[in-house]
C-alpha positions in Angstrom: 89.6 65.9 123.0 87.4 66.6 120.0 87.2 63.8 117.4 86.3 63.8 113.8 86.0 61.5 110.8 87.9 62.7 107.7 84.5 62.7 105.9 83.3 65.5 108.3 82.9 68.7 106.3 85.4 70.7 108.4 88.2 68.5 107.1 89.2 68.9 103.5 90.9 65.8 102.1 92.8 67.4 99.3 93.9 65.2 96.5 91.4 62.5 97.2 88.6 62.0 94.6 86.9 58.9 96.2 86.7 57.0 99.4 86.2 53.5 100.8 84.5 53.2 104.2 84.1 49.9 106.1 81.3 49.1 108.6 83.6 50.2 111.5 84.1 53.7 110.2 87.6 53.3 108.8 88.0 55.5 105.7 90.5 55.0 102.9 91.1 57.9 100.5 91.4 57.1 96.8 93.1 59.3 94.2 90.7 58.4 91.5 86.9 58.9 91.4 84.7 56.0 92.4 83.1 55.8 88.9 86.5 54.8 87.5 86.6 51.4 89.3 84.5 49.6 86.7 87.1 50.5 84.1 90.2 49.2 85.9 92.1 46.6 83.9 93.3 44.8 87.1 93.7 45.2 90.8 96.9 47.1 90.6 95.2 50.3 89.6 92.8 50.1 92.5 95.7 49.3 94.9 97.9 52.2 93.9 95.1 54.7 93.6 94.7 54.1 97.4 98.4 55.0 98.1 97.7 58.7 99.1 100.7 60.4 97.4 99.9 64.1 97.6 96.7 63.6 99.7 96.6 65.8 102.8 94.1 66.6 105.5 93.5 70.4 105.7 91.8 72.3 108.5 92.1 75.2 111.0 92.5 74.8 114.7 94.1 76.3 117.8 94.8 72.8 119.2 98.2 72.2 120.9 97.9 68.5 120.1 96.5 66.6 117.1 96.1 62.8 116.9 95.4 60.4 114.1 94.2 56.8 114.5 95.4 55.0 111.4 96.0 51.6 110.0 98.6 51.6 107.2 99.4 48.9 104.7 103.1 49.2 103.7 104.3 47.8 100.4 106.9 45.0 100.2 107.9 43.4 96.9 109.4 40.0 97.5 113.0 39.8 96.4 113.1 43.3 95.0 112.1 45.6 97.8 112.0 43.5 100.9 112.7 46.3 103.3 109.6 47.8 104.8 109.5 51.5 103.9 108.7 54.2 106.4 105.1 55.3 106.6 105.7 59.0 107.3 103.1 61.7 108.0 104.3 65.3 107.5 102.5 68.1 109.4 102.6 71.6 108.1 101.6 74.7 110.0 100.6 77.7 107.9 102.4 76.0 104.9 105.6 75.6 106.8 107.0 72.1 107.6 106.7 71.4 111.3 106.8 67.7 112.3 107.0 64.2 110.9 105.4 61.2 112.6 105.8 57.5 111.6 103.3 54.7 111.7 105.4 51.9 113.2 102.8 49.1 113.0 100.2 48.3 110.4 99.8 45.7 107.7 102.4 44.4 105.2 101.1 44.5 101.6 103.3 41.9 99.9 103.6 41.6 96.1 105.3 38.5 94.6 106.2 38.5 91.0 104.9 35.6 88.9 105.8 37.1 85.5 107.0 40.4 84.1 104.6 43.1 85.4 102.4 40.5 87.1 102.2 40.1 90.9 100.3 38.1 93.5 99.1 40.2 96.4 98.9 39.0 100.0 98.2 41.0 103.2 100.0 40.3 106.5 97.8 41.8 109.1 99.3 44.2 111.8 98.2 46.6 114.5 96.8 50.1 114.3 98.9 53.3 115.1 97.9 56.3 117.2 100.0 59.2 115.9 100.4 62.3 118.0 101.6 65.8 116.9 102.2 67.8 120.0 103.5 71.2 121.3 101.8 73.0 118.3 100.9 76.1 120.3 97.4 77.3 121.1 97.1 80.1 118.5 94.8 79.6 115.5 96.7 78.0 112.6 96.1 76.3 109.3 97.1 72.6 109.4 98.0 70.2 106.6 98.8 66.6 107.4 100.4 64.9 104.3 99.8 61.2 104.1 102.5 58.7 103.2 103.5 57.9 99.6 104.5 54.4 100.6 101.4 52.9 102.1 97.6 52.6 101.8 96.2 54.6 104.7 92.9 53.9 106.6 91.9 56.6 109.0 89.4 56.0 111.9 89.5 59.5 113.4 91.3 62.8 113.8 91.6 64.1 117.3 92.4 67.6 118.5 92.6 69.4 121.9 90.6 72.3 120.4 87.8 72.4 117.9 88.6 72.0 114.2 87.0 74.3 111.7 87.3 74.5 107.9 90.4 76.0 106.6 90.4 79.1 104.3 90.1 78.3 100.6 93.5 77.5 99.1 93.9 80.3 96.5 97.2 79.0 95.1 97.3 77.9 91.4 96.3 74.3 90.8 98.8 71.8 89.3 97.6 68.4 88.1 100.4 65.8 87.5 100.2 62.4 85.9 103.0 59.8 86.1 104.3 56.5 87.3 105.8 55.0 90.5 108.5 57.7 90.2 105.8 60.3 90.6 104.1 58.4 93.3 107.5 58.1 95.0 107.0 55.1 97.2 110.8 55.2 97.9 110.7 58.7 99.4 111.4 58.6 103.2 108.6 61.1 103.8 105.9 62.9 101.7 107.9 66.1 101.4 110.7 64.1 99.7 108.5 63.0 96.9 109.6 65.0 93.8 106.2 66.2 92.7 105.2 67.2 96.2 108.5 69.0 96.9 108.3 70.8 93.6 104.8 72.0 94.4 106.1 73.5 97.7 109.0 75.1 96.0 106.7 76.6 93.4 103.9 77.4 95.9 101.3 75.4 94.0 98.2 73.4 95.0 99.1 69.9 93.7 96.9 66.9 92.8 99.1 63.9 92.1 98.0 61.2 89.7 101.3 59.3 90.0 100.3 55.6 89.9 102.9 52.9 90.3 103.1 50.8 87.2 99.8 52.3 85.9 100.8 55.3 83.8 99.3 53.6 80.8 97.4 56.6 79.2 94.1 55.3 80.5 91.2 57.4 79.3 89.5 57.3 82.7 92.5 59.1 84.2 92.4 61.7 81.5 88.7 62.3 82.1 89.3 62.5 85.9 91.9 65.1 85.3 89.8 67.0 82.8 87.0 67.3 85.3 89.2 69.3 87.7 90.1 73.0 87.5 93.8 73.4 86.6 96.3 76.2 86.0 99.0 73.8 84.9 99.1 70.1 83.8 102.2 67.9 83.6 102.3 64.4 82.1 105.4 62.3 82.8 105.1 59.4 80.2 107.1 56.5 79.1 108.6 54.2 81.7 105.5 52.2 82.6 104.6 51.6 79.0 108.1 50.2 78.4 108.2 48.4 81.8 105.0 46.4 80.9 105.7 46.3 77.1 102.0 47.3 76.9 102.2 49.3 73.6 104.2 49.6 70.4 104.6 52.7 68.4 101.3 52.0 66.5 99.3 52.2 69.8 101.5 54.6 71.7 101.3 57.6 69.4 97.5 57.8 69.1 97.1 57.0 72.8 99.2 60.1 73.7 97.1 62.2 71.3 93.8 60.8 72.7 94.9 61.6 76.3 95.7 65.2 75.2 92.4 65.5 73.3 90.4 64.5 76.5 92.4 67.1 78.6 91.8 69.8 76.0 88.0 69.2 76.1 88.1 70.4 79.7 91.1 72.7 79.5 91.3 74.3 76.1 94.3 76.5 76.7 95.8 75.4 80.1 99.6 74.9 79.8 100.6 71.3 79.5 104.1 70.0 79.9 104.9 66.5 78.5 107.9 65.1 80.4 109.7 62.1 79.1 111.2 59.3 81.2 114.2 59.8 83.5 117.3 57.6 83.1 116.8 53.9 83.4 120.0 52.1 82.1 118.4 48.7 81.2 115.6 50.3 79.1 117.4 53.2 77.4 117.9 51.1 74.2 116.4 47.8 75.2 112.6 47.3 75.0 110.5 46.0 77.8 109.1 44.1 79.6 111.2 44.6 82.7 112.5 41.3 83.7 113.1 40.2 87.3 115.8 37.8 88.6 115.9 37.8 92.4 116.6 41.5 93.3 117.8 42.4 89.9 115.7 44.3 87.3 116.8 44.2 83.7 115.8 44.3 80.1 116.2 41.6 77.5 117.0 41.9 73.8 114.3 40.3 71.6 114.7 38.6 68.2 114.8 41.0 65.3 111.6 39.6 63.9 109.7 40.7 67.0 111.4 44.0 67.4 109.5 46.2 64.9 107.8 49.1 66.8 108.9 47.9 70.2 109.5 50.9 72.5 112.7 51.9 74.3 113.0 54.9 76.5 115.1 56.7 73.9 112.3 56.1 71.3 109.5 57.3 73.6 111.4 60.5 74.1 111.6 61.0 70.4 107.9 60.2 69.8 106.7 62.5 72.6 108.7 65.4 71.2 107.2 64.6 67.8 103.7 64.6 69.3 104.2 68.0 70.7 105.5 69.4 67.4 102.6 67.9 65.5 100.0 69.3 67.9 100.9 72.9 66.9 99.5 74.0 70.3 101.5 76.8 71.8 100.5 75.8 75.3 101.8 72.2 75.0 105.5 71.9 75.8 108.1 69.1 75.9 110.6 68.5 78.7 113.3 65.9 78.4 113.2 63.8 81.6 117.0 63.4 81.5 117.1 67.1 82.6 115.6 65.9 85.9 117.6 62.8 86.4 120.3 61.5 84.0 123.1 59.0 83.8 125.3 61.1 86.0 122.8 60.7 88.8 122.9 56.9 89.0 124.3 56.9 92.5 120.8 57.9 93.6 119.1 55.1 91.6 119.7 52.1 93.8 117.5 49.6 91.9 118.4 51.2 88.5 114.8 52.2 88.1 113.6 54.3 91.1 115.4 57.2 92.7 115.9 57.4 96.5 114.9 60.4 98.6 118.0 62.3 97.6 117.3 61.6 94.0 113.7 62.7 94.2 114.7 65.9 96.0 117.2 66.6 93.2 114.4 66.1 90.6 112.2 68.5 92.4 114.8 71.2 92.6 115.7 70.8 89.0 112.0 70.9 87.9 111.3 74.0 89.9 114.3 75.8 88.6 113.6 74.8 84.9 109.8 75.5 85.0 109.4 78.3 87.5 108.6 80.9 84.8 106.0 78.8 83.0 104.4 77.5 86.3 104.0 81.0 87.6 102.1 82.3 84.5 
C-alpha cells in the first residue's frame, strides 16, 4: 500500500485555500486563505470555513483500492438539529459518480444557542475512521474524492494499492460561488446532493464553494479571496444570513453589496456575475430578523414600529438586490430571484422552515442548471 499526505504535491486539494496541520500530521483543509483568520469576527467563520463543502482530493492512479484515514467532527445543534448528520465521502472516477463511503465514528461538534445567532461550542471526542473504496479496477483513472458538507474533516493519510500521480489539469470553466448554510448544504445526505455541487456537475464546471453557514455577511476578506482566483462565472447568493442575524439595515446593506462587487470587479472586470436572492423562508418573508429559537422551532418576531425603520426582510432584500443590479449598469451583472430555485410550493422539502433537505437541494440544482445553462456556458 502506498501512503500519502494530502499536502503531497501529487494530490490536488481542490477548493481548499488554506490548511491546519497538527504535530501528528493530521491536516484539515480550510476554504478561506490563512491570511483571512486575523479578520474573522468570531469563531463561527473559522469553524464553517473548515467544513469542506466542495473540497475534493484529485489525483490519478491505477489502484484497485483507495483508503482514507480520517477524523470527522459532525455538527449537532442542541434542540434544533439533534440528529447526527451523515459524513459522506463521494468518489468519482473519470468525472462519473462511483461510490459513497460514510465515516461512522468521529467527534460531535455541538452548538448550543445562548441568544439569537450566538452559540457555545463544545467537542465530544470520538474515534477515527478508516474508509475504503474498493473494486475500482486496475486501469489508470482520474479520481476525485469529495469531502462531506456536514463535518470538519481531518485527514491523516491517503492510501492506494498502486502509486498516485498528479491528475491532468482540469480544463473546465471555473465557477466561484458565495452563499450561506444553504450553499454549504450541511443537510445534504452526501456531497453530490449539495445544490451548488450538483449544479456544477450538471453544468460541467469546476466549482469553488464559499458557502459559509451563517457567515454570508458580505465580508471584504471573502470578496478579496474570490477576486484572487481565476473565474469564468461568479454567483453570489445573498440575503438570508443578514436577515437571520439582523446584522444590517438598508443603510449598511446597500453599500456593502456594492463594495463586495467593487472588490470582485478589481480582479474580474468583465466576468459574468449572478446575484441570487434568498429562497423561501416563511418566517422571514415579511418579518425582520433576528431568527428566534424556541426549542426546535425557528421563527421571526415582529418589532415595535419605532425600531422597524430600515430593518430587512427577505422580500426587501430581493427588491434591494435587484435595484443594485439595475444601478450598476454592468451588462455582465445579472439578478436571479431565489424563489425560482425554491419557493412556497416547495415547503415539503423545508423541514425546519429554513434549510432544504437533500431532495430540496437537488431540486434547486436542477432548476439552477436549467435556468442558467446558456449563461454559464458562455
